Phi, psi and omega in degrees: 000135183290160178299319181300316181292319179296321178292324179296316178297317179299320179299315180297317179300320184286327177297315177298318183293317180300314181300314181295318182291323178296314181298308184286332176295320178292316180297320185270357183057039184254114175293328179302313179294319181292322178293322177297321177296324178298317177299317181290329175294320175294330177296320179302312179294320182296317181294322177299314179299315180296321180295317178297318181297318179300317181289325176295319183297339181276352180289149180286152177298154176234177177298324180277334180239073188294337176263009181079204185244029183297329181292346178301325180292328178289318177298322178295317179298318180295317179296318180294320179295318178297323178296318179300315182296319179296317180295319182293325176299316179297317182295316179299317179299312180295325180292320178297318177298318181291325177296323179286332180227077184295146178239152176295135183244135177279095187300322182297313179296316180300314182298312183297312182292320181295320178295319177297320179294323179299318180296314182293315179295321178296319177298316179297319180297319178295325178297323186270351183290135177204167185279343183289166178257024181300120184292328179297310179293326177295323180294320177294319178297322179300318176302311184292313181294321178298318180288329176297315177293323178298317179296320178296318178297318178296321179297319178297315178299318179298321180294316179298315180295321181298315186272346180246343187052039183205189177056043180296338180291345178299324183301303178289329182295317178294327177299319179294314182300315181292321179299320180295315180299317181293320183294327177298313178294324179296322178296321177297320180295319177300315181299316181292321178295319179294324177300319179292315182294329178275003179057041176288157173296130179309141187298332183269008179253124175267113184301320180297317180292321178297316178299318179295320178300321180284319185287339183284346177297134182300130179097353178262116183272324185203150174236128177215174184049049182271128177227132178231135179210175181246133172279325175208188180296337188244353183238122181245151180228158181213145169226144182197159172256132177245123175268120182262144178262162174071013177047067183288164173287171180300318180295319180293319179297318180295321179297320178294319178298320178295324177296319179297314181298320180294321182294315183285335177290318183284324185268331186234005180055037176266109188263347180232109182234131175245116185243131175258121185264134183228146176273343172207155185300135181273358181268114176228176179297333182270345184277127178294146180290166178302141182298330178291321181284335180225074188293344183273356179277144176290144180294149180276136179298140182295339183267349185238348184213182181244131180239159177240107183280133177232018174295164187264008174263074185282000000 
């Protein structure tokens, strides 16, 4: 089943769930149900954002978007994580107010609705679960899994209240605990999304090991000006200068570059590599450093000097 279809089914489940939880939350005077509805309402928006991002990412590159729209999924993940944090702040505030002024809670209604929400949220989470590290899908999954756990917590509180007709403070207290757990995961998601947007080296790539993998190819004397970044959670890019030994022919140089690309694709899942081939190192005492490595230097005029471009619009 495609990601788009799974997200559409999840969206429908959450719309039904929000309506039911709001109605029964008001009837039962349960902040737990209403907070759970708040999470599910954010889920509706989150799934819509993720769905739009998935469809944007499928668009073909254009002259203005030469790398396509893959970053849309990262923006969606960042927006969803921010939404989760905003909702959890509101829930914690309301829970603290409810702890200071407890209300009688209808445990039976809370238990029944929360169990139903747990089943629906759990089903949605299973639909969105996949082996990839796509941040967009992970952000949607976080919404669903978080709400499944929230619903389970509310159900436990409802059961205790139902059988004891007491401990009404459990309802808001569990809401606070679940909100904190969800917000921790949301902060991790924000950090990972920002790493992609800042074009940081992927966390699982060791630059020294990657350089060695490239330099060990026969005919490669040196690797320098190496940059690795992510276009999205699943697409990585690289640019580098390769110094070739023995002054090879154009065909031989191209063959060596292809060997390097094959090695980094198989070992590091880098699918887009731009390599500049050199017969001797272009770095000398007179050569200005790369603009990325020395951003405060004025650019060298194209008519008077030599520059090494490392922008990502290759």
